[in-house]
C-alpha positions as a Markdown table, in Angstrom:
| # | Residue | x | y | z |
|---|---|---|---|---|
| 1 | Met | 38.6 | -18.1 | -9.1 |
| 2 | Val | 35.2 | -18.0 | -7.4 |
| 3 | Ser | 33.6 | -20.0 | -10.2 |
| 4 | Asp | 36.2 | -22.7 | -9.8 |
| 5 | Asp | 35.6 | -22.8 | -6.0 |
| 6 | Ile | 31.8 | -23.1 | -6.6 |
| 7 | Arg | 32.3 | -25.9 | -9.1 |
| 8 | Ala | 34.5 | -27.8 | -6.7 |
| 9 | Lys | 31.9 | -27.5 | -3.9 |
| 10 | Leu | 29.1 | -28.6 | -6.2 |
| 11 | Ile | 31.1 | -31.7 | -7.3 |
| 12 | Ala | 31.8 | -32.4 | -3.7 |
| 13 | Lys | 28.0 | -32.3 | -3.0 |
| 14 | Gly | 27.5 | -35.0 | -5.7 |
| 15 | Ile | 26.8 | -33.1 | -9.0 |
| 16 | Pro | 28.8 | -34.7 | -11.8 |
| 17 | Ala | 31.5 | -32.5 | -13.3 |
| 18 | Glu | 30.1 | -32.9 | -16.8 |
| 19 | Glu | 26.8 | -31.3 | -15.7 |
| 20 | Ile | 28.5 | -28.0 | -14.7 |
| 21 | Ala | 29.5 | -25.5 | -17.4 |
| 22 | Tyr | 31.1 | -22.1 | -17.6 |
| 23 | Ile | 29.5 | -19.6 | -20.1 |
| 24 | His | 33.0 | -18.2 | -20.9 |
| 25 | Asp | 34.1 | -21.6 | -22.2 |
| 26 | Ala | 31.8 | -21.0 | -25.2 |
| 27 | Lys | 34.1 | -18.8 | -27.4 |
| 28 | Thr | 32.0 | -18.8 | -30.6 |
| 29 | Glu | 28.3 | -18.4 | -31.5 |
| 30 | Gln | 28.1 | -22.1 | -32.5 |
| 31 | Gln | 29.7 | -23.2 | -29.2 |
| 32 | Lys | 27.1 | -21.0 | -27.3 |
| 33 | Ser | 24.3 | -22.5 | -29.3 |
| 34 | Asp | 25.4 | -26.0 | -28.5 |
| 35 | Leu | 25.8 | -25.1 | -24.8 |
| 36 | Phe | 22.4 | -23.6 | -24.6 |
| 37 | Asp | 20.9 | -26.7 | -26.3 |
| 38 | Lys | 22.5 | -28.8 | -23.6 |
| 39 | Val | 21.1 | -26.6 | -20.8 |
| 40 | Arg | 17.6 | -26.7 | -22.3 |
| 41 | Gly | 17.9 | -30.4 | -22.8 |
| 42 | Gly | 18.9 | -31.0 | -19.2 |
| 43 | Glu | 22.4 | -32.3 | -19.9 |
| 44 | Ile | 23.9 | -29.2 | -18.2 |
| 45 | Arg | 22.4 | -28.7 | -14.7 |
| 46 | Val | 24.5 | -25.7 | -13.6 |
| 47 | Leu | 25.6 | -22.8 | -15.8 |
| 48 | Leu | 28.0 | -20.3 | -14.3 |
| 49 | Gly | 28.6 | -16.8 | -15.8 |
| 50 | Ser | 28.5 | -13.1 | -15.6 |
| 51 | Thr | 25.5 | -10.7 | -16.3 |
| 52 | Val | 27.2 | -9.5 | -19.5 |
| 53 | Lys | 27.9 | -13.0 | -20.8 |
| 54 | Met | 24.5 | -14.3 | -19.8 |
| 55 | Gly | 22.4 | -11.3 | -20.6 |
| 56 | Thr | 20.2 | -10.7 | -23.7 |
| 57 | Gly | 20.0 | -13.6 | -26.0 |
| 58 | Thr | 20.6 | -16.3 | -23.4 |
| 59 | Asn | 17.5 | -18.3 | -24.0 |
| 60 | Val | 18.0 | -21.3 | -21.6 |
| 61 | Gln | 14.9 | -20.9 | -19.5 |
| 62 | Lys | 13.1 | -24.2 | -20.5 |
| 63 | Arg | 14.1 | -26.2 | -17.4 |
| 64 | Leu | 15.6 | -23.6 | -15.1 |
| 65 | Ile | 14.4 | -23.8 | -11.5 |
| 66 | Ala | 16.7 | -21.3 | -9.7 |
| 67 | Val | 19.0 | -18.3 | -10.3 |
| 68 | His | 21.7 | -17.4 | -7.8 |
| 69 | Asp | 23.0 | -13.8 | -7.7 |
| 70 | Leu | 26.4 | -13.8 | -6.0 |
| 71 | Asp | 27.1 | -10.1 | -6.2 |
| 72 | Ile | 25.1 | -6.8 | -6.5 |
| 73 | Pro | 25.3 | -4.8 | -9.7 |
| 74 | Trp | 25.3 | -1.0 | -9.9 |
| 75 | Arg | 22.4 | -0.9 | -12.4 |
| 76 | Leu | 18.8 | -1.9 | -11.9 |
| 77 | Ala | 18.7 | -3.1 | -15.5 |
| 78 | Asp | 21.3 | -5.8 | -14.6 |
| 79 | Leu | 19.1 | -7.2 | -11.9 |
| 80 | Glu | 16.2 | -7.3 | -14.3 |
| 81 | Gln | 18.4 | -9.1 | -16.8 |
| 82 | Arg | 19.3 | -11.7 | -14.3 |
| 83 | Ala | 15.7 | -12.3 | -13.3 |
| 84 | Gly | 14.8 | -12.3 | -17.0 |
| 85 | Arg | 16.9 | -15.4 | -17.6 |
| 86 | Ile | 14.4 | -17.5 | -15.6 |
| 87 | Ile | 11.1 | -15.5 | -15.4 |
| 88 | Arg | 10.6 | -15.9 | -19.1 |
| 89 | Gln | 8.0 | -17.4 | -21.5 |
| 90 | Gly | 8.9 | -21.0 | -22.3 |
| 91 | Asn | 9.9 | -22.0 | -18.8 |
| 92 | Glu | 8.2 | -25.3 | -18.0 |
| 93 | Asn | 8.4 | -24.8 | -14.3 |
| 94 | Lys | 5.4 | -23.0 | -12.7 |
| 95 | Asn | 7.4 | -21.8 | -9.7 |
| 96 | Val | 11.1 | -20.7 | -9.8 |
| 97 | Gln | 13.4 | -19.3 | -7.2 |
| 98 | Ile | 15.8 | -16.3 | -7.2 |
| 99 | Phe | 18.5 | -16.3 | -4.5 |
| 100 | Arg | 20.5 | -13.1 | -3.8 |
| 101 | Tyr | 23.4 | -13.4 | -1.4 |
| 102 | Val | 24.7 | -10.6 | 0.8 |
| 103 | Thr | 27.4 | -10.4 | 3.5 |
| 104 | Lys | 26.8 | -8.4 | 6.7 |
| 105 | Gly | 29.1 | -5.5 | 7.3 |
| 106 | Thr | 30.4 | -5.3 | 3.7 |
| 107 | Phe | 30.1 | -3.3 | 0.6 |
| 108 | Asp | 26.8 | -5.1 | -0.2 |
| 109 | Ala | 24.7 | -2.8 | 2.0 |
| 110 | Tyr | 26.0 | 0.3 | 0.1 |
| 111 | Ser | 25.3 | -1.4 | -3.2 |
| 112 | Tyr | 21.7 | -2.2 | -2.3 |
| 113 | Gln | 21.2 | 1.3 | -0.9 |
| 114 | Thr | 22.3 | 2.7 | -4.2 |
| 115 | Leu | 19.9 | 0.5 | -6.1 |
| 116 | Glu | 17.1 | 1.5 | -3.7 |
| 117 | Asn | 17.8 | 5.2 | -4.3 |
| 118 | Lys | 17.6 | 4.7 | -8.0 |
| 119 | Gln | 14.4 | 2.7 | -7.8 |
| 120 | Lys | 12.8 | 5.4 | -5.6 |
| 121 | Phe | 13.6 | 8.1 | -8.1 |
| 122 | Ile | 12.4 | 6.0 | -11.1 |
| 123 | Ser | 9.2 | 5.2 | -9.2 |
| 124 | Arg | 8.5 | 8.9 | -8.5 |
| 125 | Ile | 8.9 | 9.6 | -12.2 |
| 126 | Met | 6.7 | 6.7 | -13.4 |
| 127 | Thr | 4.0 | 7.3 | -10.9 |
| 128 | Ser | 4.1 | 11.1 | -10.9 |
| 129 | Lys | 4.4 | 11.1 | -7.1 |
| 130 | Thr | 6.3 | 14.3 | -6.3 |
| 131 | Pro | 9.3 | 13.6 | -8.6 |
| 132 | Ser | 12.5 | 15.4 | -7.7 |
| 133 | Arg | 13.7 | 18.0 | -10.2 |
| 134 | Lys | 17.3 | 16.8 | -9.8 |
| 135 | Cys | 19.0 | 13.4 | -9.5 |
| 136 | Glu | 22.6 | 12.5 | -9.0 |
| 137 | Asp | 23.9 | 10.2 | -11.8 |
| 138 | Val | 24.6 | 7.3 | -9.5 |
| 139 | Asp | 25.6 | 5.1 | -12.4 |
| 140 | Gln | 28.8 | 7.2 | -12.7 |
| 141 | Gln | 29.3 | 8.3 | -9.2 |
| 142 | Ala | 32.6 | 7.7 | -7.4 |
| 143 | Leu | 32.9 | 6.6 | -3.8 |
| 144 | Thr | 34.3 | 9.3 | -1.5 |
| 145 | Tyr | 37.1 | 8.4 | 0.9 |
| 146 | Ser | 34.7 | 8.7 | 3.8 |
| 147 | Glu | 32.3 | 6.2 | 2.2 |
| 148 | Ile | 35.0 | 3.7 | 1.6 |
| 149 | Lys | 36.2 | 4.1 | 5.2 |
| 150 | Ala | 32.6 | 3.6 | 6.4 |
| 151 | Leu | 32.3 | 0.4 | 4.4 |
| 152 | Cys | 35.7 | -1.0 | 5.6 |
| 153 | Thr | 35.5 | -0.1 | 9.3 |
| 154 | Gly | 33.8 | -2.2 | 11.8 |
| 155 | Asp | 32.5 | 0.9 | 13.7 |
| 156 | Glu | 28.7 | 0.8 | 13.3 |
| 157 | Arg | 28.6 | 4.6 | 14.1 |
| 158 | Ile | 30.5 | 5.4 | 10.9 |
| 159 | Lys | 28.1 | 3.3 | 8.9 |
| 160 | Glu | 25.2 | 5.0 | 10.6 |
| 161 | Lys | 26.7 | 8.4 | 9.8 |
| 162 | Leu | 27.0 | 7.5 | 6.1 |
| 163 | Met | 23.3 | 6.3 | 6.0 |
| 164 | Leu | 22.2 | 9.5 | 7.8 |
| 165 | Glu | 24.2 | 11.7 | 5.4 |
| 166 | Asn | 22.5 | 10.0 | 2.4 |
| 167 | Asp | 19.0 | 10.3 | 4.0 |
| 168 | Val | 19.5 | 13.9 | 5.0 |
| 169 | Lys | 20.7 | 14.7 | 1.5 |
| 170 | Glu | 17.7 | 13.1 | -0.1 |
| 171 | Leu | 15.2 | 14.6 | 2.3 |
| 172 | Gly | 16.9 | 18.0 | 1.8 |
| 173 | Val | 16.2 | 17.7 | -2.0 |
| 174 | Leu | 12.6 | 16.8 | -1.3 |
| 175 | Ala | 12.2 | 19.7 | 1.1 |
| 176 | Ala | 13.6 | 22.1 | -1.5 |
| 177 | Glu | 11.2 | 20.7 | -4.0 |
| 178 | His | 8.3 | 21.2 | -1.6 |
| 179 | Ile | 9.3 | 24.8 | -1.1 |
| 180 | Asn | 9.4 | 25.3 | -4.9 |
| 181 | Thr | 6.0 | 23.7 | -5.3 |
| 182 | Val | 4.5 | 25.8 | -2.5 |
| 183 | Phe | 5.9 | 28.9 | -4.2 |
| 184 | Glu | 4.3 | 27.9 | -7.5 |
| 185 | Met | 1.0 | 27.1 | -5.8 |
| 186 | Lys | 1.0 | 30.5 | -4.0 |
| 187 | Asp | 1.4 | 32.1 | -7.4 |
| 188 | Arg | -1.5 | 30.0 | -8.8 |
| 189 | Val | -3.7 | 31.0 | -5.9 |
| 190 | Ala | -2.9 | 34.7 | -6.4 |
| 191 | Arg | -3.8 | 34.5 | -10.1 |
| 192 | Phe | -7.0 | 32.5 | -9.6 |
| 193 | Pro | -9.5 | 35.4 | -9.1 |
| 194 | Glu | -8.4 | 37.0 | -12.4 |
| 195 | His | -8.5 | 33.7 | -14.3 |
| 196 | Glu | -11.9 | 32.8 | -12.9 |
| 197 | Gln | -13.3 | 36.1 | -13.6 |
| 198 | Arg | -12.1 | 36.0 | -17.2 |
| 199 | Leu | -13.5 | 32.5 | -17.9 |
| 200 | Thr | -16.8 | 33.3 | -16.1 |
| 201 | Ala | -17.2 | 36.4 | -18.4 |
| 202 | Ile | -16.4 | 34.4 | -21.5 |
| 203 | Leu | -19.0 | 31.8 | -20.5 |
| 204 | Ser | -21.6 | 34.4 | -19.8 |
| 205 | Asn | -20.9 | 36.0 | -23.2 |
| 206 | Leu | -21.1 | 32.6 | -25.0 |
| 207 | His | -24.5 | 32.0 | -23.4 |
| 208 | Thr | -25.7 | 35.4 | -24.6 |
| 209 | Asp | -24.5 | 34.7 | -28.2 |
| 210 | Arg | -26.2 | 31.3 | -28.1 |
| 211 | Glu | -29.5 | 32.9 | -27.2 |
| 212 | Ala | -29.1 | 35.3 | -30.1 |
| 213 | Leu | -28.5 | 32.4 | -32.5 |
| 214 | Arg | -31.5 | 30.6 | -31.2 |
| 215 | Lys | -33.7 | 33.5 | -32.3 |
| 216 | Leu | -32.6 | 33.2 | -36.0 |
| 217 | Pro | -35.1 | 31.6 | -38.5 |
| 218 | Ile | -34.1 | 28.0 | -39.3 |
| 219 | Asp | -33.7 | 26.6 | -42.8 |
| 220 | Pro | -35.8 | 23.4 | -42.7 |
| 221 | Glu | -33.6 | 21.6 | -45.2 |
| 222 | Arg | -30.2 | 22.3 | -43.6 |
| 223 | Lys | -31.5 | 22.4 | -40.0 |
| 224 | Leu | -29.4 | 25.6 | -39.6 |
| 225 | Pro | -30.2 | 29.3 | -39.5 |
| 226 | Val | -31.2 | 30.7 | -42.8 |
| 227 | Phe | -28.1 | 32.0 | -44.6 |
| 228 | Lys | -27.7 | 35.8 | -44.6 |
| 229 | Ile | -24.5 | 37.8 | -44.8 |
| 230 | Thr | -23.8 | 41.5 | -45.3 |
| 231 | Ile | -20.7 | 42.6 | -47.2 |
| 232 | Gly | -20.1 | 46.4 | -47.1 |
| 233 | Glu | -23.7 | 47.7 | -47.4 |
| 234 | Thr | -25.1 | 44.9 | -49.4 |
| 235 | Glu | -27.0 | 41.9 | -47.9 |
| 236 | Tyr | -26.6 | 38.5 | -49.6 |
| 237 | Thr | -28.7 | 35.4 | -49.3 |
| 238 | Asp | -27.2 | 33.6 | -52.3 |
| 239 | Arg | -24.0 | 31.7 | -51.2 |
| 240 | Lys | -22.3 | 32.0 | -54.5 |
| 241 | Glu | -22.7 | 35.8 | -54.8 |
| 242 | Ala | -21.8 | 36.1 | -51.1 |
| 243 | Ala | -18.6 | 34.2 | -51.6 |
| 244 | Lys | -17.5 | 36.4 | -54.5 |
| 245 | Ala | -18.3 | 39.6 | -52.5 |
| 246 | Leu | -16.4 | 38.3 | -49.5 |
| 247 | Glu | -13.4 | 37.5 | -51.7 |
| 248 | Asp | -13.4 | 41.0 | -53.2 |
| 249 | Ala | -13.6 | 42.6 | -49.8 |
| 250 | Val | -10.8 | 40.5 | -48.4 |
| 251 | Leu | -8.4 | 41.0 | -51.3 |
| 252 | Ala | -8.9 | 44.7 | -51.0 |
| 253 | Ile | -7.3 | 44.8 | -47.6 |
| 254 | Lys | -3.9 | 46.6 | -47.8 |
| 255 | Tyr | -2.6 | 46.6 | -44.2 |
| 256 | Thr | -1.4 | 43.6 | -42.2 |
| 257 | Asp | -2.1 | 42.7 | -38.5 |
| 258 | Thr | -5.0 | 45.2 | -38.4 |
| 259 | Pro | -8.6 | 43.9 | -38.2 |
| 260 | Val | -10.7 | 45.4 | -41.0 |
| 261 | Lys | -14.5 | 45.3 | -40.7 |
| 262 | Val | -16.0 | 44.0 | -44.0 |
| 263 | Gly | -19.6 | 43.5 | -42.9 |
| 264 | Ser | -21.7 | 41.2 | -40.7 |
| 265 | Phe | -22.9 | 37.6 | -40.6 |
| 266 | Gln | -26.1 | 36.5 | -38.8 |
| 267 | Gly | -26.1 | 39.8 | -36.9 |
| 268 | Phe | -22.5 | 39.4 | -35.7 |
| 269 | Asp | -19.9 | 42.0 | -36.9 |
| 270 | Leu | -17.4 | 40.4 | -39.3 |
| 271 | Ser | -13.8 | 41.6 | -39.5 |
| 272 | Val | -10.9 | 40.1 | -41.4 |
| 273 | Thr | -7.1 | 40.3 | -40.6 |
| 274 | Ala | -4.3 | 39.8 | -43.0 |
| 275 | Asn | -1.5 | 38.3 | -40.8 |
| 276 | Ser | 2.1 | 39.2 | -41.5 |
| 277 | Asn | 4.8 | 36.5 | -41.6 |
| 278 | Met | 5.8 | 37.4 | -38.1 |
| 279 | Met | 2.2 | 36.6 | -36.9 |
| 280 | Gly | 2.1 | 33.3 | -38.8 |
| 281 | Gly | 0.8 | 34.5 | -42.2 |
| 282 | Gly | -2.5 | 33.8 | -43.8 |
| 283 | Met | -5.9 | 35.4 | -43.1 |
| 284 | Ser | -8.3 | 35.1 | -40.2 |
| 285 | Ala | -11.9 | 36.2 | -39.6 |
| 286 | Cys | -13.6 | 37.3 | -36.4 |
| 287 | Leu | -17.3 | 37.3 | -35.7 |
| 288 | Lys | -18.0 | 39.7 | -32.7 |
| 289 | Gly | -21.1 | 39.4 | -30.6 |
| 290 | Ala | -20.9 | 39.4 | -26.8 |
| 291 | Ala | -18.0 | 37.0 | -27.4 |
| 292 | Ser | -15.5 | 36.7 | -30.2 |
| 293 | His | -15.6 | 33.7 | -32.6 |
| 294 | Thr | -12.6 | 33.3 | -34.8 |
| 295 | Thr | -11.6 | 31.1 | -37.7 |
| 296 | Lys | -8.8 | 30.8 | -40.3 |
| 297 | Leu | -9.6 | 31.6 | -43.9 |
| 298 | Ile | -8.5 | 29.6 | -46.9 |
| 299 | Glu | -8.3 | 30.2 | -50.7 |
| 300 | Ser | -11.8 | 28.9 | -51.4 |
| 301 | Phe | -14.3 | 31.5 | -50.2 |
| 302 | Ala | -17.2 | 29.2 | -50.7 |
| 303 | His | -15.6 | 27.0 | -48.0 |
| 304 | Asn | -14.8 | 30.2 | -46.0 |
| 305 | Leu | -18.6 | 30.7 | -45.6 |
| 306 | Asn | -18.8 | 27.2 | -44.1 |
| 307 | Arg | -16.0 | 28.1 | -41.8 |
| 308 | Leu | -17.9 | 31.2 | -40.6 |
| 309 | Glu | -20.9 | 29.1 | -39.9 |
| 310 | Ala | -18.9 | 26.5 | -38.0 |
| 311 | Ala | -17.3 | 29.3 | -35.9 |
| 312 | Leu | -20.8 | 30.4 | -34.8 |
| 313 | Tyr | -22.9 | 27.2 | -34.8 |
| 314 | Asn | -20.4 | 25.1 | -32.8 |
| 315 | Ile | -21.0 | 27.5 | -29.9 |
| 316 | Asp | -22.3 | 24.6 | -27.7 |
| 317 | Asp | -18.9 | 22.9 | -27.9 |
| 318 | Arg | -17.2 | 26.1 | -26.9 |
| 319 | Ile | -19.5 | 26.5 | -23.9 |
| 320 | Glu | -18.8 | 22.9 | -22.8 |
| 321 | Arg | -15.0 | 23.4 | -23.1 |
| 322 | Thr | -15.1 | 26.7 | -21.2 |
| 323 | Gln | -17.2 | 25.0 | -18.4 |
| 324 | Glu | -14.6 | 22.2 | -18.2 |
| 325 | Asn | -11.7 | 24.7 | -18.1 |
| 326 | Leu | -13.5 | 26.7 | -15.3 |
| 327 | Ala | -14.2 | 23.5 | -13.3 |
| 328 | Lys | -10.5 | 22.4 | -13.7 |
| 329 | Leu | -9.3 | 25.9 | -12.7 |
| 330 | Arg | -11.4 | 25.8 | -9.5 |
| 331 | Leu | -10.3 | 22.2 | -8.7 |
| 332 | Asp | -6.6 | 23.2 | -9.3 |
| 333 | His | -7.2 | 26.2 | -7.0 |
| 334 | Ala | -8.5 | 24.0 | -4.2 |
| 335 | Glu | -5.6 | 21.6 | -4.6 |
| 336 | Ala | -3.1 | 24.6 | -4.6 |
| 337 | Gln | -4.6 | 26.0 | -1.4 |
| 338 | Lys | -4.3 | 22.5 | 0.2 |
| 339 | Ile | -0.6 | 22.3 | -0.8 |
| 340 | Val | 0.1 | 25.8 | 0.5 |
| 341 | Ala | -1.5 | 25.0 | 3.8 |
| 342 | Glu | 0.3 | 21.7 | 4.4 |
| 343 | Pro | 3.9 | 21.7 | 5.7 |
| 344 | Phe | 6.6 | 19.5 | 4.3 |
| 345 | Pro | 5.3 | 16.0 | 5.3 |
| 346 | Gln | 8.8 | 14.6 | 6.2 |
| 347 | Gln | 10.0 | 17.7 | 8.0 |
| 348 | Glu | 10.0 | 15.9 | 11.4 |
| 349 | Glu | 12.0 | 13.0 | 10.0 |
| 350 | Leu | 14.5 | 15.5 | 8.4 |
| 351 | Asp | 14.9 | 17.4 | 11.7 |
| 352 | Ser | 15.4 | 14.2 | 13.6 |
| 353 | Lys | 18.0 | 12.8 | 11.3 |
| 354 | Glu | 19.8 | 16.2 | 11.1 |
| 355 | Asp | 20.0 | 16.3 | 14.9 |
| 356 | Arg | 21.2 | 12.7 | 15.1 |
| 357 | Leu | 23.8 | 13.4 | 12.3 |
| 358 | Lys | 25.1 | 16.5 | 14.2 |
| 359 | Ala | 25.4 | 14.5 | 17.5 |
| 360 | Leu | 27.0 | 11.5 | 15.8 |
| 361 | Thr | 29.5 | 13.7 | 13.9 |
| 362 | Ala | 30.5 | 15.5 | 17.1 |
| 363 | Glu | 30.8 | 12.1 | 18.9 |
| 364 | Leu | 33.0 | 10.7 | 16.1 |
| 365 | Asn | 35.1 | 13.8 | 16.0 |
| 366 | Gln | 35.7 | 13.6 | 19.7 |
| 367 | Ala | 36.6 | 9.9 | 19.4 |
| 368 | Ala | 39.1 | 10.8 | 16.7 |
| 369 | Ile | 40.7 | 13.5 | 18.9 |
| 370 | Glu | 41.0 | 11.0 | 21.8 |
| 371 | Ala | 42.4 | 8.3 | 19.5 |
| 372 | Lys | 45.0 | 10.7 | 18.2 |
| 373 | Lys | 45.9 | 11.9 | 21.7 |
| 374 | Asn | 46.3 | 8.4 | 23.0 |
| 375 | Ala | 48.1 | 7.0 | 19.9 |
| 376 | Pro | 51.8 | 6.0 | 20.5 |
| 377 | Lys | 54.3 | 8.4 | 19.0 |
| 378 | Arg | 56.0 | 7.1 | 15.9 |
| 379 | Asp | 59.6 | 7.9 | 14.9 |
| 380 | Lys | 59.6 | 10.2 | 11.9 |
| 381 | Thr | 61.8 | 8.9 | 9.1 |
| 382 | Cys | 61.3 | 11.5 | 6.5 |
| 383 | Tyr | 64.2 | 13.1 | 4.7 |
| 384 | Phe | 63.9 | 16.4 | 6.4 |
| 385 | Glu | 63.8 | 14.8 | 9.9 |
| 386 | Arg | 67.0 | 12.8 | 9.2 |
| 387 | Ala | 68.8 | 16.0 | 8.1 |
| 388 | Lys | 67.6 | 17.7 | 11.4 |
| 389 | Met | 68.9 | 14.7 | 13.4 |
| 390 | Lys | 72.4 | 15.0 | 11.7 |
| 391 | Arg | 72.6 | 18.7 | 12.5 |
| 392 | Asp | 71.6 | 18.2 | 16.1 |
| 393 | Ala | 74.2 | 15.4 | 16.5 |
| 394 | Ala | 76.9 | 17.7 | 15.1 |
| 395 | Arg | 76.0 | 20.6 | 17.3 |
| 396 | Leu | 75.9 | 18.3 | 20.4 |
| 397 | Ala | 79.4 | 16.9 | 19.5 |
| 398 | Lys | 80.7 | 20.4 | 19.3 |
| 399 | Gln | 79.3 | 21.4 | 22.6 |
| 400 | Gln | 80.9 | 18.4 | 24.4 |
| 401 | Lys | 84.5 | 19.3 | 23.5 |
| 402 | Thr | 86.7 | 20.0 | 26.6 |
| 403 | Pro | 89.0 | 23.1 | 27.0 |
| 404 | Lys | 92.0 | 20.7 | 26.6 |
| 405 | Asp | 90.7 | 19.5 | 23.3 |
| 406 | Lys | 90.2 | 23.1 | 22.2 |
| 407 | Ala | 93.8 | 24.0 | 23.2 |
| 408 | Lys | 95.2 | 20.9 | 21.5 |
| 409 | Thr | 93.3 | 21.7 | 18.4 |
| 410 | Lys | 94.7 | 25.2 | 18.5 |
| 411 | Arg | 98.4 | 24.0 | 18.9 |
| 412 | Met | 97.9 | 21.5 | 16.1 |
| 413 | Lys | 96.7 | 24.3 | 13.8 |
| 414 | Gln | 99.6 | 26.5 | 14.8 |
| 415 | Gly | 102.2 | 23.7 | 14.2 |
| 416 | Ile | 100.7 | 23.1 | 10.8 |
| 417 | Glu | 101.0 | 26.8 | 9.9 |
């Protein structure tokens, strides 16, 4: 085993055998606990084990100075687990070392490339930097025969071809994503004038309504406009009487999903809608001036009067929100125009790698043809070839018979008869 070889080499370098331990020798939780105590106490200097065996729960970091990764896992989480054994609260060493070993021209390059691709995708998601819409599940991917061949061969061209294929595939996904984004931005640019006009009109109407509210007489106690509401043809200044009149008018509504005018409030037309279950149920009120001001109604009509006031008197907040929405709309429009105008930033790299991949593929195909042409012919030993050889031998033997043989054969047949 590799671990046995490492242990033998460490002992040869002078480390006592009793100071080297295998994690898999600890079969029970108690044995693990005892082993970890020895590592934390310094009795065990070297602990050998797998990521699974030495993952979560392996709290031996107190005196650790170095971690050595002998292989490359498929998952980024495994690398983090390994580093987490030593870069951990409770380690008495201020500086630690992490060694990762790779072998040139082996499977290691592919493994690290896979981890790199995963990290790039995760980074795009976490930082919101043009994340791709699709990602291959590389945790469960299987190596194709061409990839295995590329990893096993010593021909650098095949390895380069594999790298190029992966790069072109990734860049192709990003290019497609860029096209989709440009399409969306073009749609946003096309809809911008209509949206801007609508928000500008709403903002203008809100300003008009605010000026109308400012002209209302103010109640010195409440610091709000003097209360006044009209229900039907009757004007009310008493809130209790107004609440009862509003309740009667609302309960008299017979049709759903149709606004019914019940009066006016502070000079704004007041209509109430009884919403069907399909529209969410309940009742809503709308105060119509230059703009519309809506609110939900509840069972308490005394509180509904407060809701009508809030719908009007919070007009400054609505103006501020509308201004923010308009500013954001214009900013998004400017960004959308910029994205539409810019080409795919990695297009040159994609074109270059595609051209190189085509040339390299043609070169390797030609090399394969030449190799096949120059390869020595091998004897075929399949079942069908052996049968053909027997038939050919029989036919050849028949053709080689002399006339005397034929005559002799004929006399023998006649004598037998």
